[in-house]
N, C-alpha and C positions, 0 to 999 in steps of 0.2 A: 504495499500499500503507499510505504513510505515511496521508496523506488519510481512507481508509478506519479505521483504528487509532484518530486523533484524534477523527471521527464516531464510533465507537460509545462511547470515554472518557466522552463528553458526553452520550452516549445512557444509560450506564449511571451519570453522577452524577445525572442531571434523575430519572431514573427512583427512585434511593434517597433523593432530598427529597422527591417528592412522597408516597415509603413514610412517609418522618419527619412532613411535614405532615399530609397526607390521609389515611394509612393504607391506600391503593388498592393494590393487587399491584404487584411491582418487574418490571420489564422487563429481560431478559438481551438480550446482542448476541453470538452464535451464528455464527463465520465456515462452516458449513456446515449446511446443511438437513437433519435426518436425515432418510434415504430409507425409506417404509412397506419391511417388510418384506412382498414378494411371493411367499409359500409357505406354503404349511399344510402341517401334521402328516399322515403319512405312513407306509405300511412297504412296500418292498422285498424282493422274492425275495431271499431269503437272509442277511440281515442283522438279526441279531439284536435291536436299537435299533433307538430310532423316529428318521424323517426329517425330511424337507422337502421336498417336493414346489413345483416354481411350476413356469411357462410365461411365454413372451412372446410376442406378437404382432409377425409378422414380412411384409412386401410376398414372393414368391417371386422377384418380379421386379423389385427396386429401381428400375428407370425407366419401373414403371408402377403410377403410384400408387394408381389404379384398378384396378390388376389382384388375383390371388385371393393371398389372406393365409394364411399359415400358423402352427401355433402352435409354438415350442420349446421343449421339454423339456429341466426340467432337474431334479436332486436334489441335495439341498445333508447328508451328512452331518455335523451338528454336532459340533465340539472339545466333550472331557468338561470343558476349563478353564475356569473362570471368568473368567479375565482372556486369552481365545485372541488370539492372534496377530489383525493388522487384515490380513494379506495372506492369503487360504486356498490350497486346493492346485488347480488345475482341471486332471482328466486327461481325455487324448484319446485315444480308441477307432484302431485299428488299422482293416485292410481294403484299401482302402477299403470300408466297408460294416456293421462292426458297430457294435453299439449301447452308448454305455458307461453305460446304467442299467442295461443287462442283465449287463454284465460286475462287478456292483458286488461281489456275493460274493467272485468270482474273487482281484479285485486287493485285497478288503481288507487281507489279510495286507501289501499293501507299505508301506501306510495308517498301521495299528494305533498305531505309535509320536507318525506325527505328529498325529494324531488329538488325541493329549497336548495339541497348542498351537496347531493350525489345521484350520478346517473342511476339508473335502473336497469339490468339485462336480465333479458328473459330468454333463455335459451331450449329449443326443443331437442329434447333428448330424444337418441336417434330410437328410431319406431316410432314415434311421434309426430303428428302436427305433418311440420318440411320438412324432417331429417329423418328420409328413409321409413316413412310410415310403414304401420304394420298395422291397418287399417280394415277391421272385415266389411265387407259390400252384404250390408244386410240394411233390412226395410223394420219400422218399426216391430220390437215383440208385440204379440195379443198379449192380453195380460189371464195372467197366470199358465203361462207356456210352459208342456210337459218336459220334464229331461230328457225325453226323446228327442222332442222338436229343434233342442237348443245341445243337443252332439251332432245333430244331420247339418245344424247352423255351423257349428264349428267345423266339423267333417271338410262343410267347403267352403270357409277362411281359408283354410290351409292348403287348400288347392290354389286357388287363386294366390295368397301370398307367395308359394313357391314356384308363381312365376312371374315374379318382381323383378327387375331386370338386376337388381342388387343383391338379387339370392339366387346364386350358381348352383347351389346342393341344398335338399332340406337341412341338413346339419346346420348352416347358417340360421338360420331361425332360431339357434340355441345363442347366439353372438348379440343376445341384446340382453346383459347381462349388466347390475350398477357398477360394476368393478371398471366397465368399461366405458359405460357412460361416464363419469366422475375425469377417464383418462380424455375424451371428449371436451370435456368440462373447465379442466386447465387449458386443452390447448386454447379454448375459446378465449383467457382470462390471458395467456400468452402473445393470443394473436391481437388482443386491448390492450398490449403493454403496459399491464398493471400489475403490481407488485404482490396487494392486498386485495382482497374483497371480501363481504360483508356476506353471509349466507341467509337466506332464509327460505326455509323448507317447510313444506304442509303433508301433513300426512305422508304416504310414500316418500314425500320430499325432504321427509326428514331423517328417514334411513339412506336415500342420496346422498345428503347434508353430513354426516356421520361418515360415510367410505368416501365423500372429497376428505373432510378431516384428516380421515386417517391414510390417505394417502401422501394429500398435498398440505396436512396444516401448516406448516410454517404460511403461507398461504391465506390463510383466513386473521383476520381482525377480530369479528366478530360471527356468533351463527345464534339465529334464531330459529328453536323447532316449535313448531305447532302441532299438537296430534301426534307423538312420538308413535311411532314405527319403529323399533333397533331392528338388526337385522337376526336378532336371533328369535325372535318373537313367535315366528310358524303360523304365518296368519290363519291358514285353515284350519287350525285346531284351537285360536284363542277366541276367535268373532263368536263362536258359539256359547262357550259359559259369559265370554262379556256381553254379549248380546243380552243373553237372559239376567244376567244383575241390571241392566238398565230397563226391559220390559219389566219387572219387577218394581224398580222406582217409580215408572210410570202409575202404574195399579196400585201402589201406595201412595203417587199423588193427588190420584183422583178421589181416591177415599180420604183425602184432606182438603181437600175444596168441597164445600158443600152443595155449589148448582150441579157440578159433576157426581155428585154420592148421591145427588137426591134423584139427577136423570138414569142412573148407573149401577143404580142397587144390590142387583146381583150381576157384576162384571166380572166378577169369578168364575163363577159358576158357566154363565155367556162362555167364557172362554174353553170351558172343558165340555159345552154342547156343542157348541163351531168344530172343537177337534175331535166330536167322538163321531159326526156326522161328515168328514172327509174319509174316502172323496167321496166329490158330490158333482154335479152334472149340472150347470148354470149358462143361462143364455145373457151375454152382456151384449153393451154398444161397443163397436171396435174403436179404440183410442185415435184414430187418423181419418177413419170416412163413416163412423156414425151408425154401420148396420150393423143389425143383431147376430152374433155370430153366440154357437155355442161352445162353451169351453169346458173341460175339468179342472177342477178346484178339487189342487194336492197336499196332503200337510206341509210338503216341501217347497209349496209354491205359496203359501200362506207366509209362511217363514221369513221367506225371500221377500214377502211385500212388506213385512213387520219391520223386519231389520231395517229396511231401506227408509222407511219413515222415523227411524228410531234415531238415525246422522242429525238428523234437524229438528229441534224440538217445538218450532211451530208446525210441521208435522207430525211428529208424535202426539201433540194436542188432538189431531183429529182420530187417532188411535180410538180410545172409547165409544165414539159415538161405529165406527166403523166395526169395528168386535161387536157390538150392540146390534148391531143390524142386521150382519152376518150370521150370525146365531137366530137370526128369524127369519134365516130366506135370503135377504137382500144382501147382493155382494158387490155392489154399486161404488162404496167407497172403497171396501180394502180396494177393486178393480182402480179406481182411480187414485189413489197412493202409489200402487204400485207403479204406472204407468208414467207417474209424476215424476220415477227417479229413473228406471229406464228407460224412456222417450223425454226426456228435458232437454233445455238449452243443449245446442250443439255444441258449444264450448266445453262443455261437461264429458260429453262423450270420450269413451277408451279406447283405445288401439289395443285389440284385444290379443294380436297376435305378441305386442312389446307387452301386454301384461304376463301372458303365459310364458314368455320368454324370461322373464324375470323371476315372478312364482314356480316355476317349473323349475328353475334352476336351484333358486334360494333357496324353499321354502321345504318342495316336496320332498325331498333324500332326507327329511328331518321329521313327517309327517310320520304316527307310530303305525302298526298296524292296524288296517281293518275291522270296523266291525262287525259282527253276524250279520251273514244278508239278510236274515229275516228282522233286524232290528230296523227302526222307522230309519228315514233315507231323510232327517229335516237337517242332517250337519252339512255346511260344506263343505266339510273331508272330502264327503262323498263326490261330488261334483268335480272338486281340482284332482281326483286321483283320476277317473273318467277320463278329463282333457290332458293331464300329465302324461300319462301313461306310456301316451308313444308320442311327445311331444321334445324335438331337439333342447338335450338340458348343456347349457352352457356352462364353460370350468367358472369353479366360484375359488378362489384363493384362503386357505382356514382362518387366514387373518382377519379374514373379511368378517368375522362373528365375533369378533374381539375388537372390544371398546377403548382406546387409550386415554388416559387421562389428558383433559384439553390446557394449553396454553392459554387460552385468551378467554374471556367473557363469553359463556352460551345459559341462553336465555331458554327455559321448557317449558312448553305451555301444555294444558290437559283442560278438556269440558268433561266434569263432573257427571254429564251426562253421557256421555263419548260410547257408544255401543260398538265401537272398533279398535280405539287405541286409548279407553281409561288411563285414569293418572297412574296405574299403578306402572303401568310399561315407562313410565318416564321417568319414574323413582330409581328403579332399577337404573337406567339409562345416569339419572344424576351422580350416582353416586360411582359408578365408572367411571365420568367423566373428573369427580373431584369438587374439591373448594371451591375452583370458580363456574361452577354452573349454580344457576336456580333454577325453584320449581316452583311456576306459578298455576294453584288451577281456581278458575272459573266455576264455581260451583253447579250452574246452573243453566251451564251450556254443551253442547252436542262438539258434533265430530268439527272442529275446525275452532276457532275464537277470535283467530286475528277478522274474522267477518264484524264485530263487535265494533263498534265506532271507538268508547271508551280504550281498547285493546290497538287502537291508531297510535295512539298519545304512547302508550308504553312502548311498545314497539322504534317508534321514533326518538324516544328518551333515554332508551337502551341504545343504538347505534351513535346516536349524538353525542352521548355521554365521551368524555375525553380521556378517562381510562378504562380499566376492569374495573377495581372500588366502586366509580361513582357509577361506573353501569348497572353494579348488581347492587347497585341500593337504593334504584329507581324505585318509583312510589306508582304503583301497582295493586294500589286499594279499591281501585274502581272496580277489579273482577268482581267482589264482594256483593257488588247491588246488582248485578246485570238482576234480572228478573224470569222466573222460566214463563214461557206464554199460558196460559187457562185454559185446561179444555174447555173442547169446541163440544159446545151442546144445539142443534138442529133446534129450530124454535117451537118448528112443528111438528107430530109423529105424522107417518104413513097411511091412510087408512091402511085396510089390512088387503094383503095381495098387492100392491102397487109397491111400487120401485120409489124408495126417500129422495 
């Protein structure tokens, strides 16, 4: 370091001498060569201001230098400050399978205050959005679609994905693991010419952030993990008991609300009646055409609809009414909740090929042996076993499942009503990360708490804090005052035999 400094000083001296004596242009000695801007001006759906779009070319398989190449696309939302901070915020999407770029308009409110000082970078992880997407070409699912229909759709999807130009062989579908994706992410960091970044991960994005921290921790200034899904949680095995805990809490909440208790005094019995009458053939309106369609409502289909609604307390508030109606033969409410989850906004759709590329490589090999074939098929494990049995599995390093102590301040966020990543998972991660990690629980929130306006301020204060100590000491007390939505009760009961 001293030698290079002396050399630089000599160069500057001789350059000034040349300027004085010969009137030649002076030379400068820069410590770093500026990185050319790899982006161009562009527009992003739902974002009013101009953005910067770019991509990098990456090997699909780093072990095959001459193999297929893919483009990893990213968007930079520039800070409005002339003196913006050098450490941008990178947001990692959930799923696995969501497109970060497609979420730009939805998540922009989280970062509006941070954009006063820092850029926001959205990277479409390999297999999602514009980055070699593995999206199934499917139509909206019918309400309560059977396991056989879902399996047929998945088989058709795999056939279509294997024909993509960047998939040279079926095994290439296994090359969409979190480990490889975070190597892509660091390549984006390098292309942008930044030394440190702030990570904000949501749901599966927290697993991705933890893996980036494991591989490239020196380049992380701060990290915020919302709805923590650690690499060792084995998602298909935990979602069953975690969602049951959330459902039990919902029933208890209804009992504690006078209007809910009065409207549904036999809710527990209704749930049992509904369960005993399944499977059941019902006629419902198709979610897209409105035409009457006959479907078979199975136990696993009902549990799928219930679990999906539990993610969002506002939707879960309608579950007591929906269960009450279904126990009396009216399934429109449950079907509507399932359709709201399955056929929601386009930016929420998952790239199922990428989703399975992650789960089948990282979770499936650690799942326990299958239960008895005669047992009720309401556990998500059964669906993932069927899907992953023949899906190509990428290599996962043993260190992937280890969480090293962090060297930067990390903020872990959990919703107390979360049916998929409840606080117990974040507690384990906090212990592994060590004293520089803080865990904040929002008692009445579901899956993902950064959508709460109060938590926007917490996020901003944490990242803007001058040092680790001040970041960990931010005021997050507003999380305790966020209420749970009251249970929905329909004003008028339907007449006998008519749909509600």
